[in-house]
C-alpha positions in Angstrom: -51.6 43.4 23.3 -53.5 44.9 26.4 -53.5 41.5 28.1 -49.8 41.6 27.9 -49.7 45.0 29.6 -51.9 43.8 32.4 -49.9 40.7 32.8 -46.6 43.0 32.9 -48.1 45.2 35.3 -49.1 42.3 37.6 -45.6 41.1 37.5 -44.1 44.5 38.0 -46.3 45.5 41.0 -47.6 42.2 42.5 -49.3 43.9 45.4 -51.8 45.3 42.9 -52.3 42.1 40.9 -56.0 41.8 41.8 -56.7 45.4 40.7 -54.9 44.9 37.4 -57.1 41.8 36.8 -60.1 43.8 37.6 -59.1 46.6 35.2 -58.3 44.1 32.5 -61.7 42.6 33.0 -63.4 45.8 32.8 -61.6 47.0 29.6 -61.3 43.6 27.8 -64.5 41.9 28.9 -65.3 39.5 31.6 -64.8 36.4 29.6 -65.0 32.9 31.1 -61.9 30.7 31.3 -62.9 28.7 28.2 -63.3 31.9 26.1 -60.0 33.3 27.4 -58.2 30.0 26.7 -59.6 30.0 23.2 -58.4 33.5 22.3 -55.0 32.9 23.8 -54.5 30.0 21.5 -55.1 32.3 18.5 -52.0 33.0 16.2 -52.8 36.7 16.3 -53.2 37.0 19.9 -49.9 35.1 20.5 -48.1 37.3 18.1 -49.5 40.6 19.6 -48.7 39.4 23.1 -45.1 38.4 22.1 -44.5 41.8 20.6 -45.7 43.7 23.6 -43.9 41.3 25.9 -40.6 41.9 24.2 -41.0 45.8 24.3 -42.1 45.7 28.0 -39.1 43.5 28.9 -37.0 46.5 28.2 -38.7 48.9 30.6 -36.9 49.6 33.9 -38.6 48.2 37.1 -39.2 51.8 38.6 -40.6 53.0 35.4 -42.9 50.0 35.0 -44.4 50.4 38.5 -44.9 54.1 38.0 -46.5 53.5 34.5 -48.6 50.8 35.7 -49.8 52.8 38.6 -51.3 55.3 36.1 -53.6 52.5 34.9 -55.2 52.2 38.3 
């Protein structure tokens, strides 16, 4: 679910994309591409990601940018 939040924030505030990526790595672990790909193919990962994605899609752009800024 947290990966969905960081991906959402990267889209909502693209100028801070690298900072969101750094924050995600700090909180979720600095996994290599292979490990990341394996976890993203997991059924539970996909389910959690889709749930968060559907909820975040309802957030207004201005609110998203403001909320995401608080992560940084």
